[in-house]
FIMIDREN-849677 format. One record per residue: residue number from 0; residue in three letters; x, y, z of N, C-alpha, C, O in turn. Coordinates in steps of 0.2 Angstrom, whole numbers, always signed. Example, Ala and Ser with C-alpha at 12.3 -4.5 7.8 and 13.67 -1.06 7.14 Angstrom:
! residues 2
(0; "ALA"; (+66; -28; +39); (+62; -22; +39); (+66; -16; +39); (+71; -17; +42)) (1; "SER"; (+64; -11; +35); (+68; -5; +36); (+64; +0; +39); (+67; +6; +40)) 
! end
This chain:
! residues 249
(0; "UNK"; (+615; -351; +379); (+612; -349; +373); (+618; -348; +368); (+623; -351; +368)) (1; "UNK"; (+617; -343; +363); (+622; -342; +358); (+627; -337; +360); (+632; -337; +356)) (2; "UNK"; (+627; -334; +365); (+632; -329; +367); (+634; -330; +374); (+631; -333; +379)) (3; "UNK"; (+640; -328; +376); (+643; -328; +382); (+641; -322; +387); (+640; -317; +384)) (4; "UNK"; (+639; -324; +393); (+637; -319; +397); (+641; -318; +403); (+645; -322; +405)) (5; "UNK"; (+641; -312; +407); (+644; -311; +413); (+641; -317; +418); (+635; -318; +417)) (6; "UNK"; (+645; -320; +422); (+643; -325; +427); (+646; -324; +433); (+652; -323; +434)) (7; "UNK"; (+642; -324; +439); (+644; -323; +445); (+642; -328; +450); (+636; -330; +449)) (8; "UNK"; (+646; -331; +454); (+643; -336; +459); (+646; -334; +466); (+651; -331; +467)) (9; "UNK"; (+641; -335; +471); (+643; -333; +478); (+643; -339; +482); (+637; -343; +482)) (10; "UNK"; (+648; -340; +486); (+648; -346; +491); (+647; -344; +498); (+650; -339; +500)) (11; "UNK"; (+644; -349; +502); (+644; -348; +509); (+651; -350; +512); (+655; -353; +508)) (12; "UNK"; (+652; -349; +518); (+659; -351; +521); (+660; -358; +521); (+666; -360; +521)) (13; "UNK"; (+655; -362; +520); (+656; -369; +519); (+658; -372; +512); (+659; -377; +511)) (14; "UNK"; (+657; -367; +507); (+658; -369; +500); (+652; -370; +497); (+653; -371; +491)) (15; "UNK"; (+646; -371; +500); (+640; -372; +496); (+638; -365; +493); (+640; -360; +495)) (16; "UNK"; (+634; -366; +487); (+632; -360; +484); (+627; -356; +489); (+623; -359; +493)) (17; "UNK"; (+628; -349; +489); (+624; -345; +494); (+617; -344; +491); (+616; -340; +486)) (18; "UNK"; (+612; -347; +493); (+605; -346; +490); (+602; -339; +492); (+597; -337; +489)) (19; "UNK"; (+605; -335; +496); (+603; -328; +497); (+605; -323; +491); (+603; -318; +490)) (20; "UNK"; (+609; -326; +486); (+612; -323; +481); (+608; -325; +474); (+610; -330; +472)) (21; "UNK"; (+603; -321; +472); (+599; -323; +467); (+596; -330; +467); (+595; -333; +462)) (22; "UNK"; (+594; -332; +473); (+590; -338; +475); (+595; -344; +474); (+594; -349; +479)) (23; "UNK"; (+599; -345; +469); (+603; -351; +468); (+610; -350; +469); (+614; -355; +468)) (24; "UNK"; (+612; -344; +470); (+619; -343; +471); (+623; -341; +465); (+629; -339; +465)) (25; "UNK"; (+619; -341; +459); (+622; -339; +453); (+618; -334; +449); (+612; -334; +449)) (26; "UNK"; (+622; -329; +446); (+619; -324; +442); (+622; -324; +435); (+628; -324; +434)) (27; "UNK"; (+618; -324; +430); (+620; -323; +423); (+618; -316; +421); (+612; -314; +422)) (28; "UNK"; (+622; -312; +417); (+620; -305; +415); (+622; -305; +407); (+628; -304; +406)) (29; "UNK"; (+617; -305; +403); (+618; -303; +396); (+620; -296; +395); (+616; -292; +398)) (30; "UNK"; (+624; -294; +390); (+626; -287; +389); (+625; -286; +381); (+629; -289; +377)) (31; "UNK"; (+621; -282; +379); (+620; -280; +372); (+619; -286; +367); (+620; -286; +361)) (32; "UNK"; (+617; -292; +370); (+615; -298; +366); (+621; -300; +362); (+620; -303; +356)) (33; "UNK"; (+627; -299; +364); (+633; -301; +361); (+638; -305; +367); (+636; -305; +372)) (34; "UNK"; (+643; -307; +365); (+648; -311; +369); (+651; -306; +374); (+653; -300; +372)) (35; "UNK"; (+650; -307; +381); (+653; -303; +386); (+656; -307; +391); (+654; -312; +393)) (36; "UNK"; (+662; -305; +393); (+666; -309; +398); (+668; -305; +404); (+671; -299; +403)) (37; "UNK"; (+667; -307; +410); (+669; -304; +416); (+676; -306; +418); (+678; -312; +418)) (38; "UNK"; (+681; -301; +419); (+688; -303; +421); (+690; -300; +427); (+696; -302; +429)) (39; "UNK"; (+686; -296; +430); (+688; -293; +437); (+682; -292; +441); (+676; -291; +438)) (40; "UNK"; (+683; -291; +447); (+678; -290; +452); (+680; -286; +458); (+686; -287; +460)) (41; "UNK"; (+676; -282; +461); (+678; -278; +467); (+671; -278; +471); (+666; -278; +469)) (42; "UNK"; (+672; -277; +478); (+667; -276; +482); (+667; -269; +485); (+672; -266; +487)) (43; "UNK"; (+661; -265; +485); (+660; -259; +488); (+660; -260; +496); (+657; -265; +498)) (44; "UNK"; (+661; -255; +500); (+660; -255; +507); (+653; -257; +509); (+651; -260; +514)) (45; "UNK"; (+648; -255; +505); (+641; -256; +506); (+638; -263; +504); (+632; -264; +504)) (46; "UNK"; (+643; -267; +501); (+641; -274; +499); (+640; -275; +492); (+639; -280; +490)) (47; "UNK"; (+639; -269; +488); (+638; -270; +481); (+644; -273; +478); (+649; -272; +480)) (48; "UNK"; (+642; -276; +472); (+647; -280; +468); (+648; -277; +462); (+643; -275; +458)) (49; "UNK"; (+655; -275; +460); (+656; -273; +453); (+660; -278; +449); (+665; -280; +451)) (50; "UNK"; (+658; -279; +443); (+662; -284; +438); (+663; -280; +432); (+659; -276; +430)) (51; "UNK"; (+669; -281; +429); (+671; -278; +423); (+675; -283; +419); (+677; -288; +421)) (52; "UNK"; (+675; -282; +412); (+678; -286; +407); (+678; -283; +400); (+681; -278; +399)) (53; "UNK"; (+676; -287; +396); (+675; -284; +389); (+669; -287; +386); (+666; -293; +387)) (54; "UNK"; (+666; -283; +381); (+660; -285; +377); (+661; -284; +370); (+664; -279; +368)) (55; "UNK"; (+660; -289; +366); (+661; -288; +359); (+657; -282; +356); (+651; -281; +358)) (56; "UNK"; (+660; -279; +351); (+656; -273; +348); (+658; -274; +341); (+663; -270; +338)) (57; "UNK"; (+655; -278; +337); (+657; -280; +330); (+664; -283; +330); (+664; -288; +334)) (58; "UNK"; (+668; -281; +326); (+675; -284; +327); (+679; -282; +332); (+685; -284; +334)) (59; "UNK"; (+677; -277; +336); (+680; -274; +342); (+677; -276; +348); (+673; -280; +349)) (60; "UNK"; (+680; -272; +354); (+677; -274; +360); (+677; -267; +365); (+681; -263; +363)) (61; "UNK"; (+673; -267; +370); (+672; -261; +374); (+673; -263; +381); (+672; -269; +383)) (62; "UNK"; (+674; -258; +386); (+674; -260; +393); (+666; -260; +395); (+663; -256; +394)) (63; "UNK"; (+664; -266; +398); (+658; -266; +402); (+659; -266; +409); (+663; -269; +412)) (64; "UNK"; (+655; -262; +413); (+655; -262; +420); (+648; -263; +422); (+643; -260; +420)) (65; "UNK"; (+647; -268; +427); (+641; -270; +429); (+641; -270; +437); (+646; -272; +440)) (66; "UNK"; (+636; -267; +440); (+635; -267; +447); (+629; -270; +450); (+624; -269; +447)) (67; "UNK"; (+630; -274; +455); (+625; -279; +458); (+623; -276; +465); (+628; -274; +468)) (68; "UNK"; (+617; -277; +467); (+616; -277; +474); (+618; -283; +478); (+620; -288; +474)) (69; "UNK"; (+619; -282; +484); (+621; -288; +488); (+617; -295; +487); (+620; -300; +488)) (70; "UNK"; (+611; -294; +485); (+607; -300; +484); (+608; -303; +477); (+604; -308; +475)) (71; "UNK"; (+612; -300; +472); (+613; -302; +466); (+609; -299; +460); (+610; -300; +454)) (72; "UNK"; (+604; -294; +462); (+600; -291; +457); (+605; -285; +454); (+609; -283; +458)) (73; "UNK"; (+603; -283; +448); (+606; -277; +445); (+605; -271; +449); (+599; -270; +451)) (74; "UNK"; (+609; -267; +450); (+609; -261; +454); (+606; -255; +449); (+611; -252; +445)) (75; "UNK"; (+600; -253; +449); (+597; -249; +444); (+599; -241; +446); (+598; -237; +442)) (76; "UNK"; (+602; -240; +451); (+605; -233; +453); (+612; -232; +449); (+614; -227; +449)) (77; "UNK"; (+614; -238; +446); (+620; -237; +442); (+618; -237; +434); (+617; -242; +431)) (78; "UNK"; (+619; -231; +432); (+617; -229; +425); (+610; -232; +423); (+609; -233; +417)) (79; "UNK"; (+605; -232; +427); (+598; -234; +426); (+597; -241; +425); (+591; -243; +427)) (80; "UNK"; (+601; -245; +423); (+600; -252; +423); (+605; -257; +426); (+605; -263; +425)) (81; "UNK"; (+611; -254; +429); (+616; -258; +432); (+622; -259; +427); (+627; -262; +429)) (82; "UNK"; (+621; -257; +421); (+626; -259; +416); (+629; -253; +412); (+625; -248; +410)) (83; "UNK"; (+635; -252; +412); (+638; -247; +408); (+643; -250; +403); (+647; -254; +405)) (84; "UNK"; (+643; -248; +397); (+649; -250; +392); (+652; -244; +389); (+649; -238; +388)) (85; "UNK"; (+659; -244; +389); (+663; -238; +387); (+668; -240; +382); (+672; -244; +383)) (86; "UNK"; (+667; -237; +376); (+673; -238; +371); (+679; -233; +373); (+677; -227; +374)) (87; "UNK"; (+685; -236; +373); (+690; -232; +375); (+694; -229; +369); (+694; -223; +369)) (88; "UNK"; (+696; -233; +365); (+699; -231; +359); (+695; -234; +353); (+690; -237; +354)) (89; "UNK"; (+698; -235; +347); (+694; -237; +341); (+693; -244; +340); (+689; -246; +336)) (90; "UNK"; (+698; -248; +344); (+698; -255; +342); (+696; -259; +349); (+691; -258; +352)) (91; "UNK"; (+700; -264; +350); (+699; -269; +356); (+700; -265; +363); (+706; -263; +364)) (92; "UNK"; (+695; -265; +367); (+696; -262; +374); (+694; -268; +379); (+689; -271; +378)) (93; "UNK"; (+699; -270; +383); (+698; -275; +388); (+700; -273; +395); (+706; -271; +396)) (94; "UNK"; (+695; -274; +399); (+696; -272; +406); (+698; -278; +410); (+695; -283; +410)) (95; "UNK"; (+703; -278; +414); (+706; -283; +418); (+706; -282; +425); (+708; -287; +429)) (96; "UNK"; (+705; -276; +428); (+705; -275; +435); (+701; -269; +437); (+699; -265; +432)) (97; "UNK"; (+698; -269; +443); (+693; -264; +445); (+695; -263; +452); (+696; -267; +456)) (98; "UNK"; (+694; -256; +454); (+695; -254; +461); (+690; -249; +463); (+688; -245; +459)) (99; "UNK"; (+689; -248; +469); (+684; -243; +472); (+688; -238; +476); (+691; -240; +481)) (100; "UNK"; (+687; -232; +474); (+690; -227; +478); (+686; -226; +485); (+680; -227; +485)) (101; "UNK"; (+690; -223; +490); (+686; -221; +496); (+680; -217; +495); (+675; -217; +499)) (102; "UNK"; (+680; -212; +490); (+674; -208; +489); (+669; -211; +484); (+664; -208; +482)) (103; "UNK"; (+670; -218; +483); (+665; -221; +479); (+666; -221; +472); (+662; -225; +468)) (104; "UNK"; (+670; -218; +469); (+672; -218; +462); (+675; -225; +460); (+678; -228; +464)) (105; "UNK"; (+674; -227; +454); (+676; -233; +452); (+681; -233; +447); (+680; -229; +442)) (106; "UNK"; (+687; -236; +448); (+693; -236; +443); (+693; -243; +440); (+694; -248; +443)) (107; "UNK"; (+693; -243; +433); (+694; -249; +429); (+700; -248; +425); (+701; -243; +421)) (108; "UNK"; (+704; -253; +424); (+710; -253; +420); (+711; -259; +416); (+708; -265; +418)) (109; "UNK"; (+714; -258; +411); (+715; -264; +406); (+720; -262; +400); (+725; -258; +401)) (110; "UNK"; (+718; -263; +394); (+721; -262; +388); (+717; -259; +383); (+711; -261; +383)) (111; "UNK"; (+719; -255; +378); (+715; -252; +373); (+719; -252; +367); (+725; -250; +367)) (112; "UNK"; (+717; -254; +361); (+720; -255; +355); (+719; -250; +350); (+713; -248; +349)) (113; "UNK"; (+724; -247; +347); (+723; -241; +342); (+729; -239; +338); (+732; -234; +339)) (114; "UNK"; (+732; -244; +334); (+731; -251; +333); (+735; -255; +338); (+733; -261; +340)) (115; "UNK"; (+741; -253; +341); (+744; -256; +346); (+740; -255; +353); (+736; -251; +353)) (116; "UNK"; (+742; -260; +357); (+739; -259; +364); (+742; -254; +368); (+748; -254; +369)) (117; "UNK"; (+738; -250; +372); (+741; -246; +377); (+738; -247; +384); (+732; -250; +384)) (118; "UNK"; (+741; -245; +389); (+737; -245; +396); (+731; -241; +395); (+731; -236; +392)) (119; "UNK"; (+726; -243; +398); (+719; -239; +398); (+717; -239; +405); (+716; -244; +409)) (120; "UNK"; (+715; -233; +407); (+712; -232; +414); (+705; -228; +413); (+706; -223; +410)) (121; "UNK"; (+700; -230; +416); (+693; -226; +415); (+691; -226; +422); (+691; -230; +426)) (122; "UNK"; (+688; -220; +424); (+685; -218; +431); (+678; -216; +430); (+676; -212; +426)) (123; "UNK"; (+674; -219; +434); (+667; -218; +434); (+665; -215; +441); (+668; -216; +446)) (124; "UNK"; (+660; -211; +440); (+657; -208; +446); (+653; -214; +449); (+652; -219; +446)) (125; "UNK"; (+650; -213; +456); (+647; -219; +459); (+640; -220; +455); (+638; -226; +456)) (126; "UNK"; (+637; -216; +451); (+631; -217; +448); (+632; -220; +441); (+627; -221; +437)) (127; "UNK"; (+639; -222; +439); (+640; -225; +433); (+642; -220; +427); (+644; -223; +422)) (128; "UNK"; (+641; -214; +428); (+643; -209; +423); (+651; -208; +423); (+654; -209; +428)) (129; "UNK"; (+654; -207; +417); (+661; -205; +417); (+663; -199; +421); (+659; -194; +421)) (130; "UNK"; (+668; -200; +425); (+671; -194; +429); (+675; -189; +425); (+680; -191; +423)) (131; "UNK"; (+672; -184; +423); (+675; -179; +418); (+681; -175; +422); (+684; -172; +418)) (132; "UNK"; (+682; -176; +428); (+687; -173; +432); (+694; -177; +430); (+699; -175; +432)) (133; "UNK"; (+693; -183; +427); (+698; -188; +426); (+700; -187; +419); (+697; -190; +414)) (134; "UNK"; (+705; -183; +418); (+708; -181; +411); (+703; -178; +406); (+704; -179; +400)) (135; "UNK"; (+698; -175; +409); (+693; -172; +405); (+687; -176; +402); (+682; -173; +401)) (136; "UNK"; (+688; -182; +401); (+683; -186; +398); (+682; -193; +402); (+678; -197; +400)) (137; "UNK"; (+686; -194; +407); (+685; -200; +411); (+690; -206; +409); (+690; -211; +412)) (138; "UNK"; (+693; -205; +404); (+697; -210; +401); (+705; -208; +399); (+706; -202; +397)) (139; "UNK"; (+709; -212; +401); (+716; -211; +400); (+719; -217; +396); (+718; -223; +399)) (140; "UNK"; (+723; -216; +391); (+727; -221; +388); (+734; -219; +388); (+736; -214; +387)) (141; "UNK"; (+739; -224; +389); (+746; -223; +390); (+750; -228; +387); (+750; -234; +388)) (142; "UNK"; (+754; -226; +381); (+759; -230; +378); (+765; -230; +383); (+768; -225; +384)) (143; "UNK"; (+767; -236; +385); (+772; -237; +390); (+779; -237; +386); (+784; -233; +387)) (144; "UNK"; (+779; -242; +381); (+785; -243; +376); (+781; -242; +369); (+776; -240; +369)) (145; "UNK"; (+785; -243; +364); (+783; -242; +357); (+778; -247; +354); (+775; -246; +349)) (146; "UNK"; (+778; -253; +358); (+774; -259; +355); (+768; -260; +360); (+765; -255; +362)) (147; "UNK"; (+766; -266; +361); (+760; -267; +365); (+761; -267; +372); (+766; -270; +375)) (148; "UNK"; (+756; -263; +376); (+757; -262; +383); (+750; -264; +386); (+745; -261; +384)) (149; "UNK"; (+750; -268; +391); (+743; -270; +394); (+744; -270; +401); (+748; -273; +405)) (150; "UNK"; (+739; -267; +404); (+738; -267; +412); (+734; -272; +414); (+728; -274; +411)) (151; "UNK"; (+736; -276; +419); (+732; -281; +422); (+729; -280; +429); (+725; -284; +432)) (152; "UNK"; (+732; -275; +433); (+730; -273; +440); (+730; -266; +441); (+734; -262; +438)) (153; "UNK"; (+725; -264; +445); (+725; -256; +446); (+724; -256; +454); (+721; -260; +457)) (154; "UNK"; (+728; -251; +457); (+729; -250; +464); (+727; -243; +466); (+729; -238; +462)) (155; "UNK"; (+724; -241; +471); (+722; -235; +473); (+727; -233; +479); (+726; -237; +485)) (156; "UNK"; (+731; -228; +479); (+735; -226; +485); (+731; -222; +490); (+726; -219; +488)) (157; "UNK"; (+733; -222; +496); (+729; -218; +501); (+729; -211; +499); (+724; -207; +501)) (158; "UNK"; (+734; -208; +495); (+734; -201; +493); (+730; -200; +487); (+730; -194; +484)) (159; "UNK"; (+726; -205; +484); (+722; -204; +478); (+726; -206; +472); (+722; -206; +467)) (160; "UNK"; (+732; -207; +472); (+736; -208; +466); (+734; -215; +464); (+732; -220; +468)) (161; "UNK"; (+734; -217; +457); (+732; -223; +454); (+738; -226; +451); (+742; -223; +447)) (162; "UNK"; (+739; -233; +453); (+745; -237; +450); (+742; -242; +446); (+738; -246; +448)) (163; "UNK"; (+744; -243; +440); (+743; -248; +435); (+749; -253; +434); (+754; -250; +433)) (164; "UNK"; (+748; -259; +435); (+753; -264; +434); (+752; -268; +428); (+746; -270; +427)) (165; "UNK"; (+757; -270; +424); (+756; -275; +419); (+762; -276; +415); (+767; -278; +418)) (166; "UNK"; (+762; -276; +408); (+767; -279; +404); (+768; -274; +398); (+763; -271; +396)) (167; "UNK"; (+774; -274; +396); (+776; -270; +390); (+780; -274; +385); (+785; -277; +388)) (168; "UNK"; (+779; -273; +379); (+783; -277; +374); (+789; -273; +372); (+788; -267; +370)) (169; "UNK"; (+795; -275; +372); (+801; -271; +370); (+802; -273; +363); (+799; -276; +360)) (170; "UNK"; (+807; -269; +360); (+809; -270; +353); (+812; -277; +351); (+813; -278; +346)) (171; "UNK"; (+813; -281; +357); (+817; -287; +356); (+814; -292; +351); (+818; -294; +347)) (172; "UNK"; (+808; -294; +351); (+803; -292; +356); (+803; -297; +362); (+802; -303; +361)) (173; "UNK"; (+803; -294; +368); (+801; -298; +374); (+797; -293; +378); (+796; -288; +377)) (174; "UNK"; (+794; -297; +384); (+790; -293; +388); (+794; -291; +394); (+798; -294; +397)) (175; "UNK"; (+792; -285; +397); (+795; -282; +403); (+789; -281; +408); (+784; -279; +405)) (176; "UNK"; (+791; -281; +414); (+786; -279; +419); (+785; -271; +419); (+790; -268; +418)) (177; "UNK"; (+779; -269; +419); (+778; -262; +418); (+773; -259; +424); (+769; -262; +426)) (178; "UNK"; (+775; -253; +426); (+771; -250; +431); (+770; -242; +429); (+775; -239; +427)) (179; "UNK"; (+764; -240; +429); (+762; -233; +428); (+758; -230; +434); (+754; -233; +436)) (180; "UNK"; (+760; -224; +436); (+757; -220; +441); (+754; -214; +439); (+757; -210; +435)) (181; "UNK"; (+747; -213; +440); (+744; -207; +438); (+742; -203; +444); (+741; -205; +450)) (182; "UNK"; (+742; -196; +444); (+739; -192; +449); (+731; -193; +449); (+728; -196; +444)) (183; "UNK"; (+728; -190; +454); (+721; -192; +455); (+717; -189; +449); (+711; -190; +448)) (184; "UNK"; (+720; -184; +445); (+716; -181; +439); (+717; -184; +433); (+715; -182; +428)) (185; "UNK"; (+721; -190; +433); (+723; -194; +427); (+729; -192; +424); (+731; -196; +419)) (186; "UNK"; (+732; -187; +426); (+739; -185; +423); (+744; -190; +425); (+744; -193; +431)) (187; "UNK"; (+750; -191; +421); (+755; -195; +423); (+759; -192; +429); (+760; -186; +429)) (188; "UNK"; (+761; -196; +434); (+764; -193; +440); (+771; -193; +439); (+775; -198; +439)) (189; "UNK"; (+774; -187; +438); (+781; -187; +436); (+786; -188; +442); (+792; -188; +441)) (190; "UNK"; (+783; -188; +448); (+787; -190; +454); (+789; -198; +454); (+793; -200; +458)) (191; "UNK"; (+786; -201; +449); (+786; -209; +449); (+791; -210; +443); (+789; -210; +437)) (192; "UNK"; (+797; -211; +444); (+802; -213; +439); (+803; -207; +434); (+806; -209; +428)) (193; "UNK"; (+802; -201; +436); (+803; -195; +431); (+798; -194; +426); (+797; -188; +425)) (194; "UNK"; (+794; -199; +424); (+789; -198; +419); (+782; -202; +420); (+778; -202; +416)) (195; "UNK"; (+782; -205; +426); (+776; -209; +428); (+776; -216; +426); (+771; -219; +427)) (196; "UNK"; (+781; -218; +422); (+781; -225; +419); (+788; -228; +421); (+793; -225; +421)) (197; "UNK"; (+788; -235; +422); (+794; -238; +423); (+793; -245; +420); (+788; -248; +421)) (198; "UNK"; (+798; -248; +417); (+798; -255; +415); (+804; -258; +418); (+810; -255; +418)) (199; "UNK"; (+804; -265; +419); (+809; -269; +422); (+809; -276; +419); (+805; -279; +419)) (200; "UNK"; (+815; -277; +416); (+817; -284; +414); (+819; -288; +420); (+824; -288; +422)) (201; "UNK"; (+814; -292; +422); (+816; -296; +428); (+820; -302; +427); (+823; -305; +431)) (202; "UNK"; (+820; -304; +420); (+824; -310; +418); (+827; -308; +411); (+825; -303; +408)) (203; "UNK"; (+831; -313; +408); (+834; -311; +402); (+829; -312; +396); (+830; -310; +390)) (204; "UNK"; (+823; -315; +398); (+818; -316; +393); (+811; -313; +394); (+811; -307; +395)) (205; "UNK"; (+806; -316; +394); (+799; -313; +395); (+797; -313; +402); (+798; -317; +406)) (206; "UNK"; (+795; -307; +404); (+792; -305; +411); (+785; -302; +410); (+785; -297; +406)) (207; "UNK"; (+780; -305; +414); (+774; -302; +413); (+771; -301; +420); (+771; -306; +424)) (208; "UNK"; (+769; -295; +422); (+766; -294; +429); (+758; -295; +428); (+755; -292; +423)) (209; "UNK"; (+755; -299; +432); (+748; -300; +431); (+744; -297; +437); (+738; -296; +437)) (210; "UNK"; (+747; -295; +443); (+744; -292; +448); (+749; -288; +452); (+755; -289; +451)) (211; "UNK"; (+746; -284; +457); (+750; -280; +461); (+747; -278; +468); (+741; -280; +469)) (212; "UNK"; (+751; -275; +472); (+749; -274; +479); (+753; -268; +481); (+758; -267; +480)) (213; "UNK"; (+749; -264; +486); (+753; -259; +489); (+754; -260; +496); (+750; -263; +500)) (214; "UNK"; (+760; -259; +498); (+762; -260; +505); (+761; -254; +509); (+760; -248; +507)) (215; "UNK"; (+760; -254; +516); (+758; -249; +520); (+763; -243; +520); (+762; -237; +521)) (216; "UNK"; (+770; -245; +518); (+775; -240; +518); (+776; -237; +511); (+780; -233; +510)) (217; "UNK"; (+771; -238; +507); (+771; -235; +500); (+774; -239; +495); (+774; -237; +489)) (218; "UNK"; (+778; -244; +497); (+781; -248; +491); (+776; -252; +487); (+771; -253; +490)) (219; "UNK"; (+778; -254; +481); (+773; -257; +476); (+776; -263; +474); (+782; -264; +472)) (220; "UNK"; (+772; -268; +475); (+774; -275; +472); (+770; -277; +466); (+764; -275; +465)) (221; "UNK"; (+774; -280; +461); (+771; -282; +455); (+773; -290; +454); (+779; -291; +455)) (222; "UNK"; (+768; -294; +453); (+769; -301; +453); (+767; -304; +446); (+762; -302; +444)) (223; "UNK"; (+770; -309; +444); (+768; -312; +438); (+772; -318; +436); (+773; -322; +441)) (224; "UNK"; (+775; -319; +430); (+779; -324; +428); (+784; -322; +424); (+784; -317; +421)) (225; "UNK"; (+789; -327; +423); (+795; -325; +419); (+796; -332; +415); (+794; -337; +417)) (226; "UNK"; (+799; -331; +409); (+801; -337; +405); (+809; -337; +404); (+811; -331; +402)) (227; "UNK"; (+812; -342; +405); (+819; -343; +403); (+821; -349; +400); (+821; -354; +403)) (228; "UNK"; (+822; -349; +394); (+823; -355; +390); (+816; -359; +389); (+811; -355; +388)) (229; "UNK"; (+816; -365; +390); (+809; -369; +390); (+805; -368; +396); (+799; -370; +395)) (230; "UNK"; (+807; -366; +401); (+803; -366; +407); (+803; -358; +410); (+806; -354; +408)) (231; "UNK"; (+799; -358; +415); (+798; -351; +419); (+796; -352; +426); (+796; -358; +428)) (232; "UNK"; (+794; -347; +429); (+792; -347; +436); (+789; -341; +438); (+787; -336; +434)) (233; "UNK"; (+788; -340; +444); (+785; -334; +447); (+790; -328; +447); (+796; -330; +447)) (234; "UNK"; (+787; -322; +446); (+792; -317; +446); (+788; -311; +451); (+782; -310; +451)) (235; "UNK"; (+793; -308; +455); (+790; -303; +460); (+795; -298; +460); (+801; -299; +462)) (236; "UNK"; (+793; -292; +459); (+797; -286; +459); (+794; -281; +464); (+788; -280; +465)) (237; "UNK"; (+798; -277; +468); (+796; -272; +473); (+799; -265; +471); (+805; -265; +470)) (238; "UNK"; (+795; -260; +470); (+797; -254; +469); (+797; -249; +475); (+792; -250; +479)) (239; "UNK"; (+801; -245; +475); (+800; -239; +480); (+795; -235; +478); (+792; -235; +472)) (240; "UNK"; (+793; -230; +483); (+787; -226; +481); (+789; -221; +475); (+784; -218; +472)) (241; "UNK"; (+795; -220; +474); (+797; -216; +468); (+798; -219; +462); (+800; -216; +457)) (242; "UNK"; (+797; -226; +461); (+797; -230; +455); (+804; -233; +454); (+805; -237; +450)) (243; "UNK"; (+809; -232; +459); (+815; -236; +458); (+814; -243; +461); (+810; -244; +465)) (244; "UNK"; (+818; -247; +459); (+818; -254; +461); (+821; -254; +469); (+825; -250; +470)) (245; "UNK"; (+818; -258; +473); (+820; -258; +480); (+825; -263; +481); (+824; -269; +481)) (246; "UNK"; (+832; -260; +482); (+837; -265; +483); (+837; -269; +489); (+841; -274; +490)) (247; "UNK"; (+833; -267; +494); (+832; -271; +500); (+828; -277; +499); (+828; -282; +503)) (248; "UNK"; (+825; -278; +493); (+821; -284; +491); (+825; -288; +487); (+823; -294; +485)) 
! end
């Protein structure tokens, strides 16, 4: 039609569309009759599916979070209709990663503009309501450096701490790899690099982390790309649990 919708497809192990998922293997979900784009997906242990991204709100955008039953129908136990939209700050809010905590709470991360972009993390209860134990209102924004900062990946540590991985623009301006760690209540974890935030120039030019992973020993991986002159390549950085770079890597 005239608007973009969330779209999910599920495949069988053979690569065919799974007809147990909304009959034809494909689900479209309109949100607020405006353009909506899914950029992240996560699976709950009970098989329910969570998608997040951004939905246009006039000239701005908000975080939309949609939960589906395993058969592809909207989960009406999630905010009554399966859909939650959350304005984080006053301008563009874009969710790019979602993770599910062991207690069922849902953590969504991305960026929020007001007017520059900051890391943004929102936590929801299992029923879709904002978790008010997380920074008082369920939402945290973090300026990493003085210009645009965008989170692209969120990780939940076994101790409940939350790690957001992304990129921060320096005064150069170039991009550096950025990582921020939060305590389970949404405050910055000062045991991580002294202030909860770390930036790393992996190359002399632009470096952008697009995803991350946690190792069993607590070390943190950030992966993305770098640019050096006309070309670039993969970039991979490993941090110790305290936020320092791991010289063994």
